[in-house]
Structures are given as C-alpha cells and as structure tokens.
MARVEXZA-951652 format. One record per residue (C-alpha): x negated, y negated, z negated. Coordinates in pm, whole numbers, plus 50000, padded with zeros to 5 digits. Layout:
REM MARVEXZA-951652
<node><c1>X</c1><c2>Y</c2><c3>Z</c3></node>
...
END
This chain:
REM MARVEXZA-951652
<node><c1>92896</c1><c2>45083</c2><c3>68532</c3></node>
<node><c1>93185</c1><c2>45094</c2><c3>68795</c3></node>
<node><c1>93073</c1><c2>45200</c2><c3>69118</c3></node>
<node><c1>93272</c1><c2>45275</c2><c3>69428</c3></node>
<node><c1>93341</c1><c2>45500</c2><c3>69746</c3></node>
<node><c1>93498</c1><c2>45355</c2><c3>70076</c3></node>
<node><c1>93867</c1><c2>45309</c2><c3>70152</c3></node>
<node><c1>93995</c1><c2>45586</c2><c3>70404</c3></node>
<node><c1>93747</c1><c2>45834</c2><c3>70372</c3></node>
<node><c1>93855</c1><c2>46178</c2><c3>70410</c3></node>
<node><c1>93842</c1><c2>46368</c2><c3>70091</c3></node>
<node><c1>93600</c1><c2>46674</c2><c3>70027</c3></node>
<node><c1>93760</c1><c2>46995</c2><c3>70107</c3></node>
<node><c1>94041</c1><c2>47087</c2><c3>69796</c3></node>
<node><c1>94049</c1><c2>46759</c2><c3>69695</c3></node>
<node><c1>94427</c1><c2>46585</c2><c3>69583</c3></node>
<node><c1>94595</c1><c2>46298</c2><c3>69848</c3></node>
<node><c1>94772</c1><c2>46168</c2><c3>69569</c3></node>
<node><c1>94727</c1><c2>45866</c2><c3>69370</c3></node>
<node><c1>94412</c1><c2>45667</c2><c3>69336</c3></node>
<node><c1>94277</c1><c2>45361</c2><c3>69247</c3></node>
<node><c1>94122</c1><c2>45116</c2><c3>69486</c3></node>
<node><c1>93923</c1><c2>44774</c2><c3>69386</c3></node>
<node><c1>93794</c1><c2>44494</c2><c3>69641</c3></node>
<node><c1>93825</c1><c2>44106</c2><c3>69729</c3></node>
<node><c1>94122</c1><c2>44043</c2><c3>69994</c3></node>
<node><c1>94207</c1><c2>43730</c2><c3>70121</c3></node>
<node><c1>94570</c1><c2>43612</c2><c3>70202</c3></node>
<node><c1>94598</c1><c2>43769</c2><c3>70536</c3></node>
<node><c1>94495</c1><c2>44097</c2><c3>70313</c3></node>
<node><c1>94723</c1><c2>44104</c2><c3>70074</c3></node>
<node><c1>95008</c1><c2>44079</c2><c3>70342</c3></node>
<node><c1>94896</c1><c2>44362</c2><c3>70459</c3></node>
<node><c1>94919</c1><c2>44553</c2><c3>70107</c3></node>
<node><c1>95255</c1><c2>44458</c2><c3>70130</c3></node>
<node><c1>95315</c1><c2>44601</c2><c3>70455</c3></node>
<node><c1>95202</c1><c2>44952</c2><c3>70387</c3></node>
<node><c1>95474</c1><c2>44984</c2><c3>70092</c3></node>
<node><c1>95264</c1><c2>44837</c2><c3>69773</c3></node>
<node><c1>95468</c1><c2>44578</c2><c3>69557</c3></node>
<node><c1>95329</c1><c2>44359</c2><c3>69250</c3></node>
<node><c1>95350</c1><c2>44746</c2><c3>69057</c3></node>
<node><c1>95135</c1><c2>44838</c2><c3>69218</c3></node>
<node><c1>94885</c1><c2>44506</c2><c3>69282</c3></node>
<node><c1>94642</c1><c2>44348</c2><c3>69001</c3></node>
<node><c1>94527</c1><c2>44011</c2><c3>69063</c3></node>
<node><c1>94217</c1><c2>43876</c2><c3>68889</c3></node>
<node><c1>94012</c1><c2>43562</c2><c3>68986</c3></node>
<node><c1>93980</c1><c2>43368</c2><c3>69300</c3></node>
<node><c1>93708</c1><c2>43303</c2><c3>69469</c3></node>
<node><c1>93575</c1><c2>43173</c2><c3>69803</c3></node>
<node><c1>93897</c1><c2>43188</c2><c3>69942</c3></node>
<node><c1>93949</c1><c2>43586</c2><c3>69828</c3></node>
<node><c1>94155</c1><c2>43758</c2><c3>69544</c3></node>
<node><c1>93999</c1><c2>44004</c2><c3>69349</c3></node>
<node><c1>94239</c1><c2>44303</c2><c3>69366</c3></node>
<node><c1>94291</c1><c2>44675</c2><c3>69164</c3></node>
<node><c1>94540</c1><c2>44861</c2><c3>69373</c3></node>
<node><c1>94746</c1><c2>45217</c2><c3>69304</c3></node>
<node><c1>94803</c1><c2>45400</c2><c3>69604</c3></node>
<node><c1>94818</c1><c2>45701</c2><c3>69828</c3></node>
<node><c1>94477</c1><c2>45776</c2><c3>70051</c3></node>
<node><c1>94713</c1><c2>45763</c2><c3>70340</c3></node>
<node><c1>94813</c1><c2>45386</c2><c3>70258</c3></node>
<node><c1>94437</c1><c2>45341</c2><c3>70191</c3></node>
<node><c1>94401</c1><c2>45497</c2><c3>70519</c3></node>
<node><c1>94604</c1><c2>45244</c2><c3>70711</c3></node>
<node><c1>94450</c1><c2>44938</c2><c3>70536</c3></node>
<node><c1>94089</c1><c2>45045</c2><c3>70618</c3></node>
<node><c1>94199</c1><c2>45121</c2><c3>70998</c3></node>
<node><c1>94362</c1><c2>44730</c2><c3>70981</c3></node>
<node><c1>94007</c1><c2>44599</c2><c3>70833</c3></node>
<node><c1>94132</c1><c2>44606</c2><c3>70507</c3></node>
<node><c1>93821</c1><c2>44665</c2><c3>70278</c3></node>
<node><c1>93892</c1><c2>44832</c2><c3>69966</c3></node>
<node><c1>93703</c1><c2>45105</c2><c3>69727</c3></node>
<node><c1>93746</c1><c2>45410</c2><c3>69560</c3></node>
<node><c1>93723</c1><c2>45210</c2><c3>69186</c3></node>
<node><c1>93476</c1><c2>45487</c2><c3>68974</c3></node>
<node><c1>93385</c1><c2>45451</c2><c3>68630</c3></node>
<node><c1>93018</c1><c2>45614</c2><c3>68556</c3></node>
<node><c1>93021</c1><c2>45801</c2><c3>68874</c3></node>
<node><c1>93386</c1><c2>45944</c2><c3>68807</c3></node>
<node><c1>93715</c1><c2>45829</c2><c3>69006</c3></node>
<node><c1>93950</c1><c2>45627</c2><c3>68798</c3></node>
<node><c1>94231</c1><c2>45809</c2><c3>68881</c3></node>
<node><c1>93984</c1><c2>46132</c2><c3>68688</c3></node>
<node><c1>93934</c1><c2>45961</c2><c3>68423</c3></node>
<node><c1>94267</c1><c2>45834</c2><c3>68335</c3></node>
<node><c1>94389</c1><c2>46144</c2><c3>68367</c3></node>
<node><c1>94112</c1><c2>46334</c2><c3>68068</c3></node>
END
C-alpha cells in the first residue's frame, strides 16, 4: 500500500533536496500553478478526474513543492510500502 507525506516539509538532516515524486488531486487552478513553477507535461502524469479534480503524479524538486504548498496546492510525497518512491526507483 502506498502512503504519503505532506509536500513542503523540510527534509531530514543530510537528505537530498533532489527530485521526488508527489501525488495528489488538483483542480484547474492548481494545475496552472504547477506550470507556473516550471513543470510541464513531461513532469506531470494525470489520471482520472473526479469531483472536478484531476489525479496527478508529479516529479519535481523540494523547492518547487514548497512553493506549491505555500500556494495551497496539496501534494504528498509518494511512498511505496513506507519508502519514498524515488528511493525505490533508485534501487
């Protein structure tokens, strides 16, 4: 089962501020905010729309995630069996 951690949280001491995978549900306004922080279609995978929100999976750095969190875009770090997806992919 995948679990998540709130975007924008400061990484633990010594942890990289590199690329990470984030997931969430966004509306049209939030999707535009993703583009305004420098993300494009290669960085954003979209899924099923429901209740006016689109499921997204986004690859971005922590600074972009912090900017989005400050703007109210709720994305969470994707985890697979309690491990960040980026670490699982690196194995």
